[in-house]
N, C-alpha and C positions, 0 to 999 in steps of 0.2 A: 502294383507298380505304376499303373496308369494314374492313380490318384496322387502318388508321390511325384510323378513327373509334372502333373499339373501344379502341385504345391511348390515345387522347386523353381518353376518358371518365374515365380515372383521374385526370386533372388537376383535375376539378371542372368546373362549368358555365362559369365564365369562361374557363378554358383551352380548353374544348371549342369555344366560339363564336369565340374569338380564332383558333383553328386554322382553323376553317371560313372565316372572313373572309380570312385570309391565303391559304388554298388557293384561294379564289375569285379573288383578285387574281392569283395565280400562273397560274391556269388562263386567265384573260382574256389575260394576256401571251402564253401559249403559243398561244392561239387566233389572236391578231393575227399572231404570227410564222408560224403555219401558213398563214393566208390569204395572206400575202406570198409565201411560198415554194411554196404548194401546186401551182401550175400546173407548175413545173419538176420538182418531186418526182414528181408523178403521171405526167408524160410519161416520166420516167426509169424509173419502176416498170413502166409498160406496155411499154416497149421491152425491159426486162430479162426480164419474164415471157414475152413473145413469143419472145425469143431462145432461152430454155431449153426451153419446151414446144412451140414451133412449131405445127405442124398438129394436135397432139393436142387443142388447144382445140376444134377443130371437131367432134371425135368424142366429146367428153366428154358423159356423160348430163346432160340438163337436168331441172329440177325437175318439170315436168309432162309434157313430151314423152318422157321416158325411161321411161314406164310399161311394164311387162311386157306383151308382145303377148298372153299368155294371158288377161289380163283383158279385152282387146278381143274376143277370140274367145268368151269366156264370155258377154259382153253380147250379141254378135251372135247366138249360139245362143238366148239368152233371148228376144230380140226376135222371133225367128222362130217362136216357139210360138204356135199359133192362139189360145189363151186369152189370152196376153199381148197379141197384136195386137188382139183384141177389147177388152181393158181399156183400151188406149191410145186406141182409137177412142171409147170411152165417155167418156173424159175430155173430149173435145171436144163430144160429143153432149149431155152433161149440164152443159155450162158455164153455161147459163142457170140451172140449179138451184143451182150453186155460187155464182153471183152473188146469187141470192135469199137464200141462207144468209148471205152476206157482209153484205148490207143488214140483215137481221134481227138478227144477232148484234151488229153495230156499234151498233145503237140500244138495246142493253141495257147500261146503265152497269156498269162493272166497276172502280171506283176501288180503290186499294191497300187491302188487308185487308177488302175488301167485294165479293168476286167471286161471292157465293152466287147471286144472281139469274141471272147469265149462266151459271154452272156448272150450275144446275138445267135451264136450257133446252138446254145442250150435252148433258147426260146424256139428256134426252128424245130429242134428235136421233139420238144413237148407238143408242139402243134402237129407234127407229123404223126405222133402216137395217138392223138385225139383227146381234146379237152373241151370244156364248154366255153372257156375264154382264157386268154393268156396275154400278158403285158409286161413291160419293164417300167418300174416305178421311177420317180424322180431321183432316187439315190442310186439306182442301177440294179436293184434286186429284180430278178426274173421270177414271175409268179404265174402259175396256171391253176385254174379252178376246175375241179370235177365235182359236179353237184351231187348231193345225196338224195335220198328218197323221202325223207320225212322228219327232218330234225333241223333246228337252227344252230346246232353245234358245229364248230369248225375245227378240224384237226389238220395241222400243218406238218409236213415232213420236208426237210431241207438238207442240202449240202452247201458248202461255200465255194464260190467261183474263184476266189483269189488264192494265190500262192505267196510265199515269202520272197520269191526270187526276182531280182531286178530286171528291168528291161534289157534285152540283149542276151539273156541266159539261153543256152542251147537246151531246148526241151525235147529233142529227138529221142524217141524210145529205142533203146537197144536191148536185144535179147541174147542171153547166154543160157542155154539149156532151158529150164522151166522158169527162169528168173527174168523179169523185165526191169530195166534200169532207166529212170528218168526223173528229173526234179519235179516234185509235185504229183507223182503218179498215185501215191497213197493219200496224201494230205493236200487237197481233198478231192482230187479227181475221182477217186474211188467212191466217195460219198455222192457225187453228182450222178455217176453211172448207176448207183444203187437206187437213187430217186427215179431215174428213167426206167429202170427195171421194174420197180413197183408199179408204176403207171402202166407199163406194157402188159404185165401179167393180169392186172385188174381188168383191163380192157379186153384182152383176148379170152379171159375166163368169163367175161360178161358178168363180173361180180360187182354188184352195186352196194354201196355203203349207205347207212342211214344218215350219217353226218356228211357235210360238205368236206371235201379234201382240198388242201392247197399244196401244190408241189413247187418248191422254191429253190432257187439258186441265189444265195446271199452274197453281198460284197463286204469287203472290209473286215473279215474275221481275224486275219493275221496281223500281228505286230501293231504298228501305229495306225492301222485301219480302225482299231479301237471299237470293233463291233458296230461300225457306223450303219451297216445294213440292218442289223437287228434293232438298233436304237430307233431307226426310222420306221421299221415295221411295227414296233411296240410303243410308238409315240401316242400321245393323246390324239384321237381322231384317225388312227391307223386302222388297217383292216382287222376285222374281228378274228381272233385266234383264241380258242379255248384250251387247246392242248398242243404242245410242240414237241416234235422229234427231230433232233439233229443227228445226221449220219456223218461222222467225221473220222476219216482214217480207215484202218483195216481192223480185222479181228471180229470175234463174235461172242465174247464173254462179258465185256465191260458194260456197266450201266452207270453213267455219271449223272447223279441227281443232286449234287452239291456244287455250287459255283465258287470258284476261287477268285477273290477280289484282287485287283492290282491298281497301283498308281504308277504312271511312267512320266518322267520329266526329261526335257532337254534343257540343260543349263548352259548359258553362254556368258562368259566374262570377257569384256572388251576394255582395251586400254590404248594409249597413244602408240605403242610399239616403237622400236628403234634398234640401233646397233648394240650388240651384246657388250661391247667395250665402250664405245663412244657415248652411249646413252645409259650406261649402267646407273642404277638408282631410280629409273622409272619403275612404276608398279608393273609386275609381270602377271598376266592372266593365267599362265600355266602354273606358276607357283601358287597362286590363290586357289586354283582348282585342286592341286595336289594337297594343299592344306585342308580344303573342304572334305576331300575323300578320307583323309586321315581322321579328322574329327568325326565324320559320319560313321566310319567303320568301327571306331572305338565305342561310340555311343550305341550304335545299332546292335553291335555284338552283345552288349550288356543286356539289352531288353528283348533279345530274340532267343535267349537260352531257356525261357520258361513260358508257360501259358500256351495259348493256341499257336499252332505252327505259323511262323512269320519268316519271310526271307527278304533279302535285298541284294542287289547286284548292280555294279557299275559296268555296263555292257559295252559302251563305245566311248572313245576319247579322241579328240582331234584338235587341230589348230596349228598355228605357226607357219612360217615360210622357209626357214633355214636354220641350221644348227647355231649360227652366229647372229641370230636376230631375236630380239625380245618380241614375242608374239603380240600382235595387235588384237588377237582373239584366241580364245581356247574354249572348247565345249565338251560336254559329256552327256550321255544318255543313261538314265538310271531307272531300274525296275524294282518295285517293292510289292510284295504279295503277302496276303494273310487270309487265314480261314475266318478271322474275326474282323468285322467292320471297325470295331473299337481299336483293335491293335493296328490295323492299317492306318487309321487316323493318327495314332500315336507315333508310329515310325515315320510317317509323313512329316509330322511336326519336328521330330528330331532331325530329319534330313534338311528341312528348310532352315532351321536354326544353325545347323552346321555350316551350310553354305554361306549364310549371311554373316556369320561370325568370321569365317575365313576371309571374305572379301573386305570386311571392315578392318580387320587386322592388317591385311596387305596394304590398304590405303593409309593406315596409320604408319606403317613401316616405310613407305615410299620416301625417297629423298628429293625427288624432283618430279615435275610433270603433273598432268591431270589425274584425277582419281579414276579407278576402275569402275565400270558400270556392270550391273548384274541383270540378267534376264532369265527368269525361270518359267518355262512354258510347260503346262500340263498337256502331254501328248497322248496320254492313255488313262482312262478311268473306267475300269471294269468292276461292276458291283459284285459283291459276294452274296451268299444266301444258300438256302437248301430247301428241297422238297422232302418232307419226311419219308422215311422208308415205309411207313405204314400207309402212305397215300395210295389210294386204289390204283392209280396209273403205274406207280413203281411196282406195286405188288403184281399187277398184270404182267409187266415186263419180266419179273422174276419167274412167274408161273410159266410163261411162254418159254423162257430159257430152259427151265427144268424139264418141260415136256419134250423138248428137243434133245435132251440128254446133256445139256450145257450147265455147268456150275457157274452161275453168274458172279461177277466181281463188282461190288458196289463201290463208288468212290467219288472223288472231287476233282474238278478240273476247270480250266479256263477255256470255255467254248462259247459258241453262239447261244447255248442254253442259259448262260449267265443272266441275260437280260430278262427273259420271262420268269426264271426262278426268282430273281430279285423282286419281281412284282407279284409273287405268289401264284403264278400261273403254272400248272403242272407241266414239267418239261424234263426231258432226259436227253443225253447224248449217247449214241451207240456206234459201234463200228460197222463198216460196210462189207465185212467178210474178207477172206483171204488173209495172207500173211505178208507183212512188210516191215521195213525198218529204214533208218536213215532219214527220217522226216526232217525237213529244213536243211538238208545237205544235198550237194550235187550228186552224191552216190545213192540217193533214195532208191529203194527197190520194192518189187511186189511179186509174189508168187500166188497163183490162183489155186490155193489149197484151202478147201472148205469155203470158197468164195460164195457158192450158192447157199450154203448154210447160213451165212450172215444175212443174206437178203431174205431168205425164208423167215428168219427170226424177226427181221424188221417188218415183214409183211404181216405176220401174226400179231405183233405188238400194235401195228396200225389198225388192223381189223378189230382187235379186242377193244380198242378205244372207240373206233368210229362206228362199230356195229354193222351187221350185214343185212338185217331185216329179213333174213332167211330162216325158216324154222325147221326145214327138213331138206 
């Protein structure tokens, strides 16, 4: 389909959209036919596959259970070390301190592009726990270094400082029974407190790692922050990081090793504006925007029904001054995501063509006044990519999970790890323990159930990669 889109672009916009409409109709026909015949076809396929491969299906390696036994042995040896045993115990013994950190940091506002206050306190906490050095970089990331004993490898573990909530949001923590309610308490204040907990137990257990460790609070993970903190860390000339662990949100089962790419735009259409009756005939930015959404929805629907999963969303719309005024401005914000970089580029092209066509047609249709102007601003560009499940770092995380009696869930997401993953640097995102829900809403909540388990898993994943230099 991507080749077809590229070919039909040469026909001009009318041909392009006519093609997509016809493709959409044809695809709907095929879908209906598929639904009618699918049961019989799938049954036949299953019988055929079973006939040819027989019992080999039962012995084929599975995605998680097929991990190499060496990783399990390495984790078992790691967990048997007295210093590691003590560190794991300390996670539970210091859980009250971890919860106190969670409450304190949650009540420090950290709206997008204004994480300074929380970052300053996070830096103080890192220094109080004890590190070799700590600083805030020019982008606002808070970084602390704990030196290793004999390796030039650097392993970083991070939570993000920012929340999605605007300035002025009430972030007071309220408790009902065992449940804590506050905006941002799970996403990602829990991640920040898990980072602090890891540093605390390593220091108290006097557990040295072979690799250098970086403990980081990043900025700009959410929304239009566009991973600005991570892009700064992993820029050319940035600090050396060989492996990256993001602790984001709650839970203790997930391992995100695939990055979900996205493009986000803010589209603004401007015109002369005027009275809805007296100036009727002037081009209307809101009408042009509505037409653009219609064109985009039709075309994007046709190309997202097959191939790698791809999505699109018009998330925000605004403009105008009153019901009886032709707007002088109308705007929208659009999010497009895909597992595939190629598909993301394709739907981006469809989006831009849809908007430009709508504005051009509105200008042609106008009866009076100046033409509409169009501004398309790319406000988000998150790369996709993946670290193979067979990558040793991912396999170590799987082995750690299973050693703790956890059945890991591997997946894809849009997190801080997108940046290193897109550069081929081993990176995963995991939860910080506990249970929670309502992320990005004022009703976000957290329960400290299995909270210590999530931090213990993070500790072992960190140590399995960084090494302890201890043999007994």
